[in-house]
ZAMARGU-4260 file (C-alpha; in steps of 0.2 Angstrom, whole numbers, plus 5000, padded with zeros to 4 digits):
<rodrens>
0) 5561/5445/5599 | 5564/5461/5609 | 5574/5475/5601 | 5587/5474/5615 | 5590/5455/5611
5) 5590/5459/5593 | 5604/5472/5595 | 5614/5461/5607 | 5613/5446/5594 | 5618/5458/5580
10) 5632/5465/5589 | 5639/5448/5594 | 5638/5442/5576 | 5645/5457/5567 | 5655/5465/5580
15) 5648/5483/5579 | 5661/5496/5583 | 5654/5511/5591 | 5668/5524/5589 | 5665/5535/5604
20) 5648/5538/5613 | 5635/5550/5607 | 5643/5564/5616 | 5661/5558/5619 | 5675/5570/5613
25) 5683/5557/5602 | 5667/5556/5592 | 5665/5575/5589 | 5666/5581/5571 | 5666/5600/5571
30) 5654/5605/5557 | 5652/5623/5555 | 5635/5623/5547 | 5624/5638/5544 | 5613/5633/5558
35) 5626/5632/5571 | 5634/5648/5565 | 5618/5657/5566 | 5615/5651/5584 | 5630/5661/5590
40) 5647/5657/5598 | 5639/5649/5613 | 5629/5636/5602 | 5634/5617/5605 | 5642/5611/5589
45) 5635/5596/5580 | 5641/5579/5586 | 5644/5565/5573 | 5646/5547/5579 | 5652/5533/5567
50) 5646/5515/5568 | 5653/5501/5558 | 5648/5483/5556 | 5648/5468/5545 | 5633/5458/5538
55) 5633/5440/5533 | 5627/5434/5516 | 5608/5434/5515 | 5592/5443/5510 | 5579/5442/5524
60) 5588/5451/5538 | 5586/5466/5549 | 5599/5475/5560 | 5597/5490/5571 | 5610/5503/5577
65) 5604/5511/5593 | 5610/5528/5598 | 5606/5541/5612 | 5598/5558/5609 | 5601/5570/5623
70) 5589/5585/5627 | 5592/5600/5616 | 5594/5591/5599 | 5584/5598/5586 | 5589/5589/5570
75) 5596/5571/5566 | 5605/5567/5550 | 5611/5550/5545 | 5623/5544/5531 | 5627/5526/5526
80) 5640/5518/5515 | 5643/5500/5511 | 5655/5488/5502 | 5649/5487/5484 | 5647/5470/5475
85) 5637/5466/5459 | 5634/5448/5453 | 5619/5452/5442 | 5615/5471/5440 | 5598/5475/5448
90) 5595/5457/5454 | 5610/5450/5464 | 5620/5464/5472 | 5624/5471/5489 | 5611/5484/5495
95) 5610/5492/5512 | 5592/5498/5515 | 5590/5512/5529 | 5577/5520/5540 | 5575/5526/5557
100) 5564/5524/5573 | 5562/5535/5588 | 5562/5531/5606 | 5544/5524/5606 | 5553/5508/5599
105) 5558/5499/5584 | 5551/5481/5586 | 5538/5473/5574 | 5523/5485/5572 | 5531/5499/5581
110) 5520/5512/5573 | 5523/5526/5586 | 5541/5524/5584 | 5542/5524/5565 | 5550/5540/5558
115) 5554/5535/5540 | 5562/5523/5528 | 5571/5526/5511 | 5577/5508/5508 | 5591/5508/5495
120) 5585/5524/5487 | 5596/5536/5497 | 5613/5537/5505 | 5608/5550/5518 | 5593/5558/5526
125) 5589/5572/5539 | 5574/5576/5550 | 5568/5589/5562 | 5552/5596/5569 | 5549/5606/5554
130) 5555/5596/5539 | 5562/5580/5534 | 5570/5571/5518 | 5556/5564/5508 | 5552/5546/5515
135) 5554/5553/5533 | 5542/5561/5545 | 5545/5578/5552 | 5541/5579/5570 | 5548/5582/5588
140) 5566/5576/5591 | 5562/5568/5608 | 5577/5563/5619 | 5579/5545/5622 | 5586/5529/5613
145) 5583/5530/5594 | 5589/5517/5581 | 5594/5517/5563 | 5586/5502/5555 | 5596/5492/5542
150) 5590/5480/5529 | 5606/5472/5522 | 5604/5463/5506 | 5621/5454/5504 | 5626/5445/5488
155) 5644/5443/5492 | 5648/5426/5500 | 5661/5435/5511 | 5648/5447/5518 | 5647/5466/5517
160) 5655/5479/5528 | 5645/5495/5531 | 5646/5512/5540 | 5633/5523/5547 | 5636/5541/5552
165) 5624/5549/5564 | 5625/5568/5566 | 5615/5577/5580 | 5613/5596/5579 | 5608/5606/5594
170) 5597/5622/5596 | 5580/5628/5599 | 5566/5617/5593 | 5561/5622/5575 | 5543/5627/5571
175) 5531/5612/5570 | 5527/5604/5553 | 5509/5606/5548 | 5502/5590/5539 | 5491/5593/5524
180) 5483/5576/5519 | 5472/5575/5504 | 5453/5578/5505 | 5443/5562/5505 | 5431/5568/5492
185) 5432/5577/5475 | 5418/5584/5464 | 5417/5570/5452 | 5402/5567/5440 | 5390/5558/5452
190) 5387/5540/5448 | 5400/5537/5434 | 5415/5527/5428 | 5431/5534/5436 | 5448/5531/5430
195) 5462/5528/5443 | 5480/5521/5446 | 5483/5513/5463 | 5501/5509/5462 | 5514/5523/5460
200) 5530/5531/5467 | 5537/5548/5469 | 5553/5555/5477 | 5546/5549/5494 | 5552/5532/5490
205) 5561/5526/5474 | 5552/5537/5461 | 5560/5551/5451 | 5545/5563/5451 | 5539/5575/5464
210) 5522/5575/5470 | 5517/5590/5460 | 5524/5582/5444 | 5514/5566/5448 | 5498/5574/5451
215) 5500/5585/5435 | 5503/5569/5424 | 5488/5560/5432 | 5477/5575/5427 | 5485/5576/5409
220) 5481/5557/5407 | 5463/5559/5412 | 5464/5551/5429 | 5450/5555/5441 | 5460/5547/5456
225) 5475/5538/5461 | 5482/5530/5477 | 5499/5535/5484 | 5509/5519/5487 | 5527/5523/5493
230) 5538/5509/5499 | 5536/5506/5518 | 5533/5524/5522 | 5518/5536/5524 | 5527/5552/5522
235) 5519/5557/5505 | 5502/5555/5513 | 5505/5569/5524 | 5506/5582/5510 | 5495/5576/5496
240) 5483/5590/5501 | 5494/5603/5493 | 5491/5595/5476 | 5473/5588/5476 | 5460/5598/5468
245) 5441/5596/5465 | 5446/5587/5448 | 5457/5574/5456 | 5455/5563/5471 | 5471/5557/5480
250) 5470/5542/5492 | 5483/5537/5504 | 5491/5520/5504 | 5508/5511/5505 | 5517/5497/5496
255) 5521/5486/5510 | 5538/5479/5503 | 5542/5463/5513 | 5556/5451/5508 | 5542/5438/5503
260) 5531/5448/5491 | 5524/5466/5490 | 5506/5471/5494 | 5496/5487/5492 | 5488/5494/5507
265) 5475/5505/5498 | 5465/5518/5507 | 5476/5522/5522 | 5472/5537/5533 | 5487/5549/5533
270) 5492/5544/5550 | 5493/5525/5547 | 5509/5515/5543 | 5510/5496/5540 | 5526/5487/5545
275) 5534/5475/5532 | 5547/5466/5543 | 5540/5448/5543 | 5540/5432/5533 | 5525/5420/5530
280) 5530/5409/5544 | 5529/5423/5557 | 5510/5423/5556 | 5509/5442/5556 | 5502/5446/5539
285) 5484/5442/5543 | 5484/5454/5557 | 5491/5468/5547 | 5479/5464/5533 | 5464/5465/5546
290) 5470/5482/5552 | 5470/5489/5535 | 5452/5483/5532 | 5447/5490/5549 | 5451/5507/5542
295) 5441/5504/5526 | 5456/5499/5516 | 5460/5485/5503 | 5474/5472/5503 | 5480/5468/5486
300) 5496/5458/5482 | 5507/5468/5469 | 5515/5460/5454 | 5512/5443/5462 | 5522/5433/5449
305) 5537/5445/5448 | 5553/5434/5448 | 5563/5448/5456 | 5571/5444/5473 | 5558/5447/5487
310) 5544/5451/5474 | 5535/5435/5471 | 5520/5433/5482 | 5522/5420/5496 | 5508/5424/5509
315) 5494/5415/5500 | 5477/5423/5496 | 5466/5420/5511 | 5467/5437/5518 | 5467/5448/5502
320) 5454/5458/5493 | 5460/5456/5475 | 5476/5454/5464 | 5486/5466/5454 | 5486/5455/5438
325) 5493/5469/5427 | 5508/5479/5433 | 5515/5491/5421 | 5519/5486/5403 | 5511/5469/5398
330) 5524/5455/5401 | 5524/5436/5404 | 5523/5440/5423 | 5506/5447/5420 | 5500/5432/5410
335) 5505/5421/5425 | 5496/5433/5437 | 5480/5432/5426 | 5481/5413/5427 | 5483/5413/5446
340) 5468/5425/5447 | 5457/5415/5435 | 5461/5399/5445 | 5455/5408/5461 | 5439/5413/5452
345) 5436/5395/5447 | 5439/5389/5465 | 5425/5401/5470 | 5435/5416/5477 | 5427/5433/5472
350) 5443/5442/5471 | 5444/5458/5460 | 5458/5461/5447 | 5468/5477/5448 | 5479/5485/5434
355) 5491/5498/5439 | 5506/5507/5432 | 5519/5505/5447 | 5525/5521/5440 | 5543/5527/5446
360) 5542/5542/5434 | 5528/5553/5430 | 5528/5548/5412 | 5523/5530/5417 | 5507/5536/5426
365) 5491/5528/5421 | 5498/5514/5410 | 5488/5503/5414 | 5474/5510/5424 | 5458/5503/5433
370) 5441/5510/5428 | 5428/5509/5442 | 5410/5512/5443 | 5406/5522/5459 | 5391/5532/5465
375) 5403/5547/5468 | 5421/5552/5468 | 5426/5549/5486 | 5438/5538/5495 | 5424/5527/5503
380) 5414/5525/5487 | 5429/5521/5476 | 5436/5508/5488 | 5419/5500/5490 | 5417/5498/5471
385) 5435/5492/5469 | 5432/5479/5483 | 5416/5473/5474 | 5425/5472/5457 | 5414/5485/5448
390) 5429/5488/5437 | 5439/5484/5422 | 5457/5487/5417 | 5463/5497/5403 | 5480/5499/5395
395) 5477/5517/5390 | 5465/5531/5394 | 5457/5530/5377 | 5452/5511/5379 | 5434/5508/5385
400) 5423/5493/5389 | 5405/5491/5392 | 5401/5473/5397 | 5384/5467/5402 | 5376/5450/5404
405) 5357/5448/5403 | 5345/5434/5407 | 5327/5439/5403 | 5324/5456/5410 | 5338/5455/5422
410) 5355/5464/5418 | 5372/5464/5427 | 5389/5471/5424 | 5406/5468/5432 | 5406/5465/5450
415) 5387/5461/5450 | 5377/5445/5452 | 5365/5439/5439 | 5352/5426/5443 | 5351/5414/5428
420) 5345/5397/5433 | 5346/5387/5417 | 5342/5402/5406 | 5353/5406/5391 | 5364/5422/5395
425) 5366/5435/5382 | 5383/5444/5384 | 5387/5460/5376 | 5404/5469/5375 | 5405/5486/5368
430) 5423/5492/5366 | 5432/5507/5360 | 5449/5514/5357 | 5456/5496/5354 | 5459/5495/5335
435) 5464/5479/5326 | 5461/5468/5342 | 5453/5452/5347 | 5440/5451/5361 | 5439/5434/5370
440) 5425/5428/5382 | 5430/5418/5397 | 5419/5408/5410 | 5423/5395/5423 | 5425/5382/5409
445) 5439/5393/5400 | 5439/5403/5384 | 5422/5400/5375 | 5421/5413/5361 | 5431/5427/5352
450) 5427/5441/5341 | 5437/5454/5331 | 5438/5473/5332 | 5441/5482/5316 | 5454/5496/5313
455) 5442/5509/5319 | 5444/5503/5336 | 5426/5501/5340 | 5414/5486/5340 | 5399/5478/5349
460) 5400/5459/5351 | 5387/5448/5357 | 5387/5430/5363 | 5376/5417/5371 | 5381/5405/5384
465) 5373/5393/5397 | 5372/5402/5414 | 5371/5386/5424 | 5389/5380/5419 | 5397/5397/5416
470) 5397/5403/5434 | 5405/5419/5429 | 5409/5429/5413 | 5423/5440/5410 | 5431/5448/5394
475) 5449/5451/5388 | 5454/5462/5373 | 5471/5459/5366 | 5481/5465/5351 | 5491/5451/5341
480) 5507/5462/5343 | 5521/5453/5353 | 5530/5461/5367 | 5548/5455/5372 | 5540/5441/5383
485) 5523/5438/5376 | 5514/5435/5359 | 5500/5447/5362 | 5497/5464/5371 | 5483/5466/5383
490) 5472/5481/5380 | 5457/5478/5391 | 5452/5465/5405 | 5436/5465/5414 | 5432/5459/5431
495) 5418/5445/5431 | 5400/5446/5430 | 5394/5433/5443 | 5381/5421/5438 | 5370/5411/5450
500) 5354/5400/5450
</rodrens>
């Protein structure tokens, strides 16, 4: 549906009241800001226009508040408020997500028009040619028709009243923002195992830590790389170069936060943004997934079994490269995600497992993490190895796993294929940093063997199995210590070694 039709339909439904035109005297609010004062007595004062509306009950809905920006505007500021209503805190309550699009458009996939998104994390934002609130993109304030984008989540059966105030400031164009994306390569250790976290947030979406704090914590926990995945915005990817060093590779990405499941677009260039405003029935997901892959990136559903509103994955698995089976502290949601992944493996899908922190504070970074074997520490090498499943998942930086499968003189590790025929396959798992735990061996026929790790935390375990029926081999290491929702705690989980005739 065209944006104009969307706006007309929204206006008819909720009777948006525009209190004055963008430049009408009745809408003026004399704000004696430092910027207008510095411009001298002849400067045009800021103009504030107030829009009000009412959204019906619902979860998957989008509304747009268009406004005109005349020539001479050098800054736009937006503030929103809405009627609170809480049925179940954090789950069923009113929220008004916000963002903004420029005159290039705001319809589905309007990448050129996108200028930022903060969802429900902020009440206000500002942007100009030189700076912007985190989550928003600095750049020219071009004249034309802009729109505040709203994502009303309305739990109140009576609907939700809201208000949006748009302030335009006038003056000379400010100095242009200079992007500083992260380099695509770090020093590394040549061909080696590299530790990374591919799902984390900063103040550029709903995280509490700055980019600098997040990079420092990643280093402190021994990470070699991480992927930046802010909700529905690319703003952080524009400045990670300020915090990258030879010892830390920072890769661009986005957590595409639809109302029907979240997915990680891993490996995005700094100038790429992926839209989130669609449902499974719209038929748009496959195209967005293909565009990410065309840039060399990966498509990975995040926390696919999360029961939170809008978090459970509904887009299927045809167009994905893997599955985030371990998201933050181990819970029953992760148990269910591993079950989904293992069924896909049994069905013949070679999908890699991912484990990430989903950190919203620097302290949570790297718990868990994904450890990947790559020929070098570069964006392309890391993504290729992750796509192949040359990796295992670890709950902490001290946890290590060396998994091999051998048939005669042939040896393979996670993500590799081993020709076995009817030969017996010898499986060896060397683990470290996992005291008093249980190692289990899994194939296409289910769990086939277990072993125990002593209090020292280190052990080498060996099993033999028939390769013709196993099809793949993977390992889990768990401690018999309950969590609030599970009987055990995952410590290590490998991707499969593939077996074939």
